[in-house]
MDAnalysis code that builds the backbone (N, CA, C; Angstrom):
import MDAnalysis as mda
import numpy as np

u = mda.Universe.empty(330, n_residues=110, atom_resindex=np.repeat(np.arange(110), 3), trajectory=True)
u.add_TopologyAttr("name", ["N", "CA", "C"] * 110)
u.add_TopologyAttr("resid", np.arange(1, 111))
u.add_TopologyAttr("resname", ["UNK", "UNK", "UNK", "UNK", "UNK", "UNK", "UNK", "UNK", "UNK", "UNK", "UNK", "UNK", "UNK", "UNK", "UNK", "UNK", "UNK", "UNK", "UNK", "UNK", "UNK", "UNK", "UNK", "UNK", "UNK", "UNK", "UNK", "UNK", "UNK", "UNK", "UNK", "UNK", "UNK", "UNK", "UNK", "UNK", "UNK", "UNK", "UNK", "UNK", "UNK", "UNK", "UNK", "UNK", "UNK", "UNK", "UNK", "UNK", "UNK", "UNK", "UNK", "UNK", "UNK", "UNK", "UNK", "UNK", "UNK", "UNK", "UNK", "UNK", "UNK", "UNK", "UNK", "UNK", "UNK", "UNK", "UNK", "UNK", "UNK", "UNK", "UNK", "UNK", "UNK", "UNK", "UNK", "UNK", "UNK", "UNK", "UNK", "UNK", "UNK", "UNK", "UNK", "UNK", "UNK", "UNK", "UNK", "UNK", "UNK", "UNK", "UNK", "UNK", "UNK", "UNK", "UNK", "UNK", "UNK", "UNK", "UNK", "UNK", "UNK", "UNK", "UNK", "UNK", "UNK", "UNK", "UNK", "UNK", "UNK", "UNK"])
u.atoms.positions = np.array([
    [-10.557, 8.772, 4.833],
    [-9.868, 7.516, 4.895],
    [-10.837, 6.463, 5.436],
    [-10.789, 5.317, 4.824],
    [-11.604, 4.190, 5.258],
    [-10.650, 3.073, 5.658],
    [-10.795, 2.572, 6.855],
    [-10.002, 1.425, 7.310],
    [-10.993, 0.314, 7.611],
    [-10.769, -0.843, 7.019],
    [-11.731, -1.929, 7.169],
    [-11.009, -3.264, 7.261],
    [-11.732, -4.238, 7.719],
    [-11.211, -5.598, 7.808],
    [-12.274, -6.520, 7.222],
    [-11.823, -7.536, 6.508],
    [-12.763, -8.475, 5.897],
    [-12.134, -9.855, 5.870],
    [-12.976, -10.865, 5.925],
    [-12.480, -12.230, 5.944],
    [-12.887, -13.078, 4.764],
    [-13.695, -12.519, 3.872],
    [-14.149, -13.294, 2.711],
    [-14.069, -12.435, 1.457],
    [-14.067, -13.095, 0.290],
    [-14.097, -12.358, -0.971],
    [-15.357, -11.518, -1.085],
    [-16.475, -12.032, -0.586],
    [-17.735, -11.277, -0.647],
    [-17.632, -9.990, 0.173],
    [-17.033, -10.073, 1.333],
    [-16.867, -8.882, 2.172],
    [-15.905, -7.892, 1.511],
    [-14.836, -8.388, 0.882],
    [-13.899, -7.517, 0.182],
    [-14.576, -6.844, -1.009],
    [-15.409, -7.582, -1.733],
    [-16.153, -7.019, -2.853],
    [-17.073, -5.910, -2.366],
    [-17.753, -6.138, -1.261],
    [-18.649, -5.137, -0.688],
    [-17.869, -3.881, -0.304],
    [-16.691, -4.053, 0.284],
    [-15.852, -2.903, 0.638],
    [-15.418, -2.143, -0.614],
    [-15.050, -2.863, -1.651],
    [-14.646, -2.227, -2.906],
    [-15.802, -1.422, -3.491],
    [-16.987, -1.978, -3.474],
    [-18.168, -1.272, -3.987],
    [-18.430, 0.000, -3.180],
    [-18.379, -0.114, -1.860],
    [-18.632, 1.054, -1.002],
    [-17.575, 2.128, -1.211],
    [-16.320, 1.723, -1.386],
    [-15.246, 2.689, -1.619],
    [-15.477, 3.421, -2.937],
    [-15.862, 2.685, -3.974],
    [-16.136, 3.310, -5.271],
    [-17.287, 4.306, -5.147],
    [-18.353, 3.900, -4.477],
    [-19.513, 4.773, -4.299],
    [-19.162, 6.020, -3.492],
    [-18.175, 5.904, -2.579],
    [-17.753, 7.040, -1.761],
    [-16.763, 7.936, -2.487],
    [-16.332, 7.523, -3.696],
    [-15.418, 8.334, -4.475],
    [-13.952, 8.167, -4.100],
    [-13.621, 7.087, -3.424],
    [-12.226, 6.832, -3.053],
    [-11.417, 6.598, -4.323],
    [-10.226, 7.209, -4.406],
    [-9.395, 7.070, -5.602],
    [-8.018, 6.471, -5.310],
    [-7.651, 6.324, -4.041],
    [-6.374, 5.698, -3.681],
    [-6.661, 4.580, -2.703],
    [-6.016, 3.450, -2.960],
    [-6.292, 2.258, -2.174],
    [-5.010, 1.626, -1.664],
    [-5.113, 0.937, -0.572],
    [-4.032, 0.093, -0.050],
    [-4.707, -1.129, 0.537],
    [-4.057, -2.256, 0.405],
    [-4.648, -3.456, 0.970],
    [-4.004, -4.700, 0.423],
    [-4.616, -5.785, 0.742],
    [-4.086, -7.088, 0.363],
    [-4.429, -7.419, -1.100],
    [-3.800, -8.481, -1.583],
    [-4.043, -8.920, -2.966],
    [-5.509, -9.304, -3.161],
    [-6.134, -9.849, -2.139],
    [-7.546, -10.214, -2.237],
    [-8.427, -8.997, -2.488],
    [-8.070, -7.864, -1.867],
    [-8.825, -6.636, -2.091],
    [-8.582, -6.122, -3.508],
    [-7.334, -6.191, -3.967],
    [-7.018, -5.753, -5.331],
    [-7.818, -6.566, -6.348],
    [-7.964, -7.852, -6.084],
    [-8.732, -8.724, -6.990],
    [-10.184, -8.248, -7.091],
    [-10.740, -7.772, -5.984],
    [-12.117, -7.282, -5.994],
    [-12.209, -5.897, -6.634],
    [-11.180, -5.066, -6.433],
    [-11.176, -3.746, -7.065],
    [-11.214, -3.854, -8.578],
    [-10.502, -4.828, -9.122],
    [-10.494, -5.035, -10.575],
    [-11.911, -5.288, -11.073],
    [-12.700, -5.976, -10.275],
    [-14.089, -6.255, -10.668],
    [-14.967, -5.008, -10.597],
    [-14.626, -4.059, -9.735],
    [-15.485, -2.920, -9.439],
    [-15.108, -1.659, -10.219],
    [-13.822, -1.409, -10.370],
    [-13.369, -0.162, -10.983],
    [-13.227, -0.301, -12.487],
    [-13.427, 0.784, -13.185],
    [-13.233, 0.818, -14.634],
    [-11.780, 1.195, -14.895],
    [-10.886, 0.247, -14.775],
    [-9.467, 0.501, -14.943],
    [-9.076, 0.330, -16.400],
    [-8.159, 1.167, -16.878],
    [-7.704, 1.002, -18.262],
    [-6.936, -0.303, -18.414],
    [-7.140, -0.965, -19.512],
    [-6.445, -2.222, -19.807],
    [-5.347, -1.924, -20.815],
    [-4.132, -2.342, -20.493],
    [-3.014, -2.070, -21.380],
    [-1.915, -3.086, -21.139],
    [-1.226, -3.443, -22.196],
    [-0.094, -4.344, -22.069],
    [1.164, -3.577, -21.686],
    [1.124, -2.246, -21.835],
    [2.305, -1.453, -21.497],
    [2.380, -1.222, -19.991],
    [3.571, -0.948, -19.529],
    [3.813, -0.723, -18.110],
    [3.247, 0.643, -17.705],
    [2.545, 0.732, -16.571],
    [1.952, 2.008, -16.171],
    [3.032, 3.015, -15.756],
    [2.721, 4.288, -15.919],
    [3.593, 5.360, -15.464],
    [3.117, 5.790, -14.083],
    [4.048, 5.915, -13.157],
    [3.689, 6.250, -11.792],
    [4.009, 7.696, -11.482],
    [3.238, 8.241, -10.597],
    [3.418, 9.594, -10.101],
    [4.789, 9.684, -9.427],
    [5.472, 10.795, -9.593],
    [6.808, 10.969, -9.032],
    [6.785, 11.552, -7.619],
    [5.610, 11.868, -7.088],
    [5.557, 12.436, -5.743],
    [6.007, 11.405, -4.717],
    [6.550, 11.870, -3.583],
    [6.991, 10.937, -2.533],
    [5.818, 10.106, -2.012],
    [6.132, 8.898, -1.612],
    [5.103, 8.003, -1.104],
    [5.715, 7.126, -0.022],
    [4.944, 6.830, 0.984],
    [5.349, 5.900, 2.032],
    [4.398, 4.718, 1.986],
    [4.935, 3.536, 1.871],
    [4.118, 2.323, 1.899],
    [4.530, 1.519, 3.125],
    [3.557, 1.026, 3.836],
    [3.807, 0.195, 5.014],
    [3.238, -1.175, 4.725],
    [4.061, -2.195, 4.899],
    [3.649, -3.550, 4.566],
    [3.756, -4.450, 5.780],
    [2.683, -5.143, 6.084],
    [2.690, -6.074, 7.198],
    [2.507, -7.513, 6.769],
    [2.470, -7.759, 5.487],
    [2.226, -9.100, 4.969],
    [3.524, -9.874, 4.818],
    [3.438, -11.168, 5.018],
    [4.602, -12.035, 4.772],
    [4.289, -13.055, 3.681],
    [3.305, -12.760, 2.846],
    [2.970, -13.676, 1.765],
    [4.116, -13.721, 0.765],
    [4.296, -14.826, 0.075],
    [5.364, -14.921, -0.926],
    [5.263, -13.849, -2.008],
    [4.053, -13.487, -2.409],
    [3.880, -12.448, -3.427],
    [4.407, -11.116, -2.890],
    [4.015, -10.771, -1.678],
    [4.467, -9.518, -1.081],
    [5.973, -9.504, -0.906],
    [6.532, -10.590, -0.423],
    [7.980, -10.651, -0.238],
    [8.712, -10.486, -1.567],
    [8.148, -11.026, -2.647],
    [8.729, -10.832, -3.973],
    [8.655, -9.375, -4.407],
    [7.529, -8.726, -4.129],
    [7.384, -7.313, -4.465],
    [8.390, -6.469, -3.687],
    [8.570, -6.784, -2.421],
    [9.543, -6.054, -1.606],
    [10.957, -6.262, -2.130],
    [11.244, -7.463, -2.566],
    [12.558, -7.759, -3.130],
    [12.807, -6.923, -4.391],
    [11.800, -6.811, -5.252],
    [11.922, -5.989, -6.459],
    [12.113, -4.514, -6.096],
    [11.384, -4.047, -5.103],
    [11.515, -2.655, -4.678],
    [12.920, -2.395, -4.137],
    [13.425, -3.320, -3.345],
    [14.776, -3.185, -2.789],
    [15.799, -3.153, -3.926],
    [15.641, -4.026, -4.915],
    [16.559, -4.074, -6.056],
    [16.508, -2.779, -6.869],
    [15.359, -2.100, -6.854],
    [15.208, -0.837, -7.580],
    [15.746, 0.348, -6.786],
    [16.272, 0.073, -5.586],
    [16.869, 1.134, -4.781],
    [15.905, 1.891, -3.903],
    [14.711, 1.370, -3.715],
    [13.731, 2.031, -2.850],
    [14.135, 1.779, -1.401],
    [14.239, 2.848, -0.575],
    [14.630, 2.661, 0.825],
    [13.617, 1.786, 1.556],
    [14.130, 0.837, 2.332],
    [13.266, -0.073, 3.075],
    [13.786, -0.214, 4.491],
    [12.871, -0.406, 5.413],
    [13.217, -0.536, 6.816],
    [12.411, -1.674, 7.412],
    [13.071, -2.604, 8.063],
    [12.387, -3.701, 8.724],
    [12.136, -3.371, 10.177],
    [10.906, -3.487, 10.595],
    [10.532, -3.257, 11.990],
    [9.966, -4.565, 12.524],
    [10.843, -5.396, 13.048],
    [10.446, -6.745, 13.419],
    [10.028, -6.887, 14.874],
    [10.366, -5.912, 15.699],
    [10.003, -5.982, 17.110],
    [9.121, -4.793, 17.447],
    [8.123, -5.030, 18.263],
    [7.171, -3.973, 18.595],
    [7.866, -2.783, 19.249],
    [8.941, -3.022, 19.971],
    [9.624, -1.934, 20.655],
    [10.591, -1.174, 19.746],
    [10.834, -1.650, 18.534],
    [11.782, -0.988, 17.640],
    [11.257, 0.389, 17.246],
    [12.134, 1.350, 17.187],
    [11.746, 2.728, 16.914],
    [11.656, 2.994, 15.410],
    [10.947, 4.042, 15.062],
    [10.771, 4.432, 13.676],
    [11.798, 5.474, 13.238],
    [12.862, 5.665, 14.011],
    [13.851, 6.697, 13.699],
    [14.407, 6.598, 12.278],
    [14.797, 5.407, 11.775],
    [15.335, 5.360, 10.403],
    [14.307, 5.771, 9.348],
    [13.042, 5.409, 9.560],
    [11.981, 5.784, 8.623],
    [11.785, 7.293, 8.646],
    [11.728, 7.842, 9.857],
    [11.532, 9.282, 9.997],
    [12.692, 10.057, 9.374],
    [13.918, 9.605, 9.570],
    [15.087, 10.275, 8.989],
    [15.031, 10.243, 7.464],
    [14.644, 9.110, 6.888],
    [14.549, 9.006, 5.424],
    [13.476, 9.939, 4.885],
    [12.358, 10.038, 5.562],
    [11.299, 10.950, 5.130],
    [11.776, 12.396, 5.187],
    [12.464, 12.753, 6.253],
    [12.955, 14.128, 6.391],
    [13.949, 14.470, 5.289],
    [14.815, 13.514, 4.929],
    [15.777, 13.763, 3.851],
    [15.061, 14.087, 2.546],
    [13.837, 13.614, 2.414],
    [13.057, 13.858, 1.193],
    [12.047, 14.991, 1.382],
    [12.227, 15.782, 2.452],
    [11.365, 16.934, 2.671],
    [9.996, 16.600, 3.223],
    [9.864, 15.468, 3.851],
    [8.586, 15.042, 4.429],
    [8.737, 14.843, 5.925],
    [7.631, 14.741, 6.611],
    [7.655, 14.480, 8.042],
    [6.689, 13.351, 8.343],
    [6.955, 12.647, 9.406],
    [6.090, 11.533, 9.794],
    [5.104, 12.029, 10.837],
    [3.815, 11.919, 10.577],
    [2.830, 12.384, 11.551],
    [2.944, 11.596, 12.853],
    [2.738, 12.266, 13.934],
    [2.790, 11.641, 15.257],
    [1.380, 11.542, 15.816],
    [1.132, 10.445, 16.498],
    [-0.147, 10.269, 17.163],
    [0.001, 10.737, 18.601],
    [-0.940, 11.546, 19.089],
    [-0.818, 12.033, 20.479],
    [-0.868, 10.924, 21.481],
])
């Protein structure tokens, strides 16, 4: 896993290049990073909608950009379970319960 922070498109491009060279195949990040990944990765181009893996997935979003909020709205409309954690003291119990219902567990940090 690579966790990085960048403040410019050039830095994001550099991170995308390094991730590709390291053989990374799954990514998470902001729209700015996705824009750089498109430049770096040999992604298939198609007008058809992509097919997604059916395995369980947990996505954590900390962005409040209008694009992200729109994506979250679409996910909610599609019936994807969502949990808002607006206060630092709020517990992750609802997230953990939803994961367990799907046969998953939430890793704990010591």
